[in-house]
C-alpha positions as CSV (number, residue, x, y, z in Angstrom):
1,M,138.2,67.7,106.9
2,K,137.3,67.9,103.2
3,L,133.7,68.5,102.2
4,R,132.7,66.3,99.2
5,L,129.2,66.4,97.7
6,D,127.9,63.3,96.0
7,R,126.0,63.4,92.7
8,K,122.5,63.7,94.3
9,N,123.6,66.5,96.7
10,T,125.2,68.4,93.8
11,I,122.0,68.2,91.7
12,G,119.9,69.3,94.6
13,L,122.2,72.2,95.3
14,I,122.0,73.3,91.6
15,F,118.1,73.2,91.7
16,F,118.0,75.1,95.0
17,L,120.3,77.8,93.6
18,A,118.3,78.0,90.3
19,F,115.1,78.4,92.4
20,V,116.7,81.2,94.6
21,I,118.0,83.1,91.5
22,S,114.7,82.8,89.6
23,M,112.6,84.0,92.6
24,S,115.0,87.0,93.1
25,L,114.6,87.9,89.4
26,I,110.8,87.7,89.6
27,F,110.7,90.0,92.7
28,Q,113.2,92.4,91.1
29,F,111.1,92.9,87.9
30,E,107.7,92.8,89.5
31,E,106.1,95.6,91.5
32,R,103.2,95.9,93.8
33,F,100.2,97.7,92.4
34,T,99.6,101.3,93.5
35,T,97.3,103.8,92.0
36,E,100.0,106.5,91.9
37,N,102.5,104.3,90.0
38,W,99.8,103.0,87.6
39,K,98.7,106.5,86.6
40,S,102.2,108.0,86.5
41,N,104.3,105.2,84.9
42,Y,102.3,104.4,81.8
43,T,105.0,102.5,80.1
44,T,105.9,100.2,83.0
45,R,102.4,99.0,84.0
46,Y,103.4,95.5,83.0
47,K,105.4,95.3,86.2
48,M,102.2,95.8,88.3
49,V,99.6,93.9,86.2
50,D,100.3,90.5,87.8
51,D,99.8,91.9,91.3
52,L,96.6,93.6,90.2
53,I,95.2,90.5,88.7
54,E,96.3,88.0,91.4
55,S,95.1,90.1,94.3
56,Q,91.6,90.4,92.7
57,F,91.6,93.9,94.1
58,L,89.1,95.2,91.5
59,I,86.6,92.3,91.6
60,G,83.1,93.6,92.5
61,K,84.0,97.3,92.3
62,P,81.7,99.7,90.3
63,K,82.9,101.4,87.2
64,S,83.2,104.8,88.9
65,E,85.6,103.4,91.5
66,V,87.7,101.6,88.7
67,F,88.0,105.0,87.0
68,E,89.3,106.5,90.3
69,I,91.8,103.7,90.7
70,L,93.1,103.1,87.1
71,G,92.0,106.3,85.4
72,Q,90.0,106.3,82.1
73,P,90.5,103.3,79.9
74,D,92.6,103.6,76.8
75,S,89.8,102.0,74.8
76,Q,86.6,99.9,75.1
77,S,85.8,96.7,73.3
78,N,84.0,97.2,70.1
79,S,81.7,94.3,70.9
80,S,80.8,95.4,74.4
81,K,80.5,98.5,76.4
82,D,81.3,96.4,79.5
83,T,84.9,95.7,78.6
84,F,87.6,98.3,79.2
85,I,91.1,98.0,77.8
86,Y,94.2,99.5,79.5
87,N,97.7,99.6,77.9
88,I,100.3,98.1,80.1
89,G,103.5,99.1,78.2
90,D,106.0,96.8,76.7
91,P,108.1,94.5,78.9
92,P,111.8,94.1,77.8
93,S,112.2,91.0,75.7
94,F,114.8,89.3,73.6
95,F,112.2,88.2,71.1
96,S,109.4,90.2,69.5
97,S,106.5,89.5,71.7
98,Q,102.9,90.2,71.2
99,K,101.4,93.3,72.7
100,E,99.4,92.6,76.0
101,Y,96.6,94.7,77.4
102,L,94.7,94.6,80.7
103,L,91.0,93.8,80.3
104,I,88.4,94.8,82.9
105,I,85.1,93.0,82.2
106,F,82.0,94.4,83.9
107,K,78.7,92.7,84.6
108,N,75.8,94.8,86.0
109,E,78.2,97.8,86.3
110,H,80.6,95.9,88.6
111,V,83.9,94.2,87.8
112,E,83.4,90.6,87.1
113,K,86.8,89.7,85.7
114,V,90.3,91.1,85.3
115,T,92.6,89.5,82.8
116,L,95.4,89.9,80.2
117,A,94.6,89.9,76.5
118,V,97.1,89.6,73.6
119,D,96.9,91.7,70.5
């Protein structure tokens, strides 16, 4: 018995394989956030930053607890004492990409927002 795929099945198979390959690449290059890795792997924080933002792990935490988890910020916003900036390293890229930073925005001494900023 010979297996023959028609055009619709072939296209479906290609999309399925593309999805599987892209998901495996995403999981290969993304890491789960841990305090130990964040503090020790300064240049590869970009691998953990998506997990940190999406989990909303820091939302509502006081500044002192953020310092314990992430360490001291690399800088503060010039316009506000309530915005801390953390370097996340440079992800590998074929093109020159803009530098990204993790921003922690506080309101009333507690984290209100965690986001990425571009230089």
